[in-house]
C-alpha positions, 0 to 999 in steps of 0.5 A: 500500500505504501509503494503504490502512490510512489510508483508509476500509475500504469503498474498492474498490481497483483495481490498474491498473499493472504488477504484479510477482509479489513485490508480490502478497502486499502487495495480495492481502488488499484489492485488488478488481480487478487490471487488468494480469495479463500472464502465467500465472506472475503468475496463479499467484502471485495464486492462491497469495496469494488462498489465503493470504487465503481469497479469490478475487481478480478479475483482467483479462488484459492484452492487448498492443494497442499498437505500442510495445515499452514496454507489457506484455501477452499477444497474442491467441493467447497468451490463447487458448492460456492458456484452452485449456490448462485451467490457469486453470480449476485456479486456485481463488483467481482469477477472470478478469473480462475484458480490459485493453489500453493503446493506443499513446501517439500523437496519431493517434486513428485508430490508437488507435481501431483498437487499441481496436476490435481489442481489443473484437472479441477480447473479444466473440469470447471472450465468445461462446466456451465458457469455464471457470466462473472466466473471464467476459468482463464487463469491458473495461478500456481508455482512460486520461485522454488517450484514454478518450472513444475507448475508451468509443465502442469499448465500454470498461466501465472507464477509468483516468483517474488523471491527469485526476482527480489530476494528473501524478505526480511522478517517484519518484527514490528 
């Protein structure tokens, strides 16, 4: 949020980390894509804030594919239920552009590959189904600096490689 007003206006801002509902108001006016929508309640807040800014905010639904409990997201059945319930299509300032998933943090590349592969199968299933007008399966965001090559082989359309570009983050101790 601090960097946005200091940088050129034509930058496309992607929010890739976990987003808390109370922070949406700070990014709604400029974010180009929210990668990690992990609940309908968060979608509702994004819709509300998008309405205040008179814009449609593109989002990706975060699907839980890892074996680690530290990751966020919905499982495949929760996503199916969310779509079937019809609540997403009532949101006027949100557009679902696809899915996002984070693989387990492990050196076992076959596990990472299997997790990405499963998400790609689910993505293709949704893409082939009848979806409301504000839900489209265009983007599949999976892969980070340590596993993006596997993700690309499994069909990722977006990778999140901040560490490879900017280096390790310093811990926020404040």
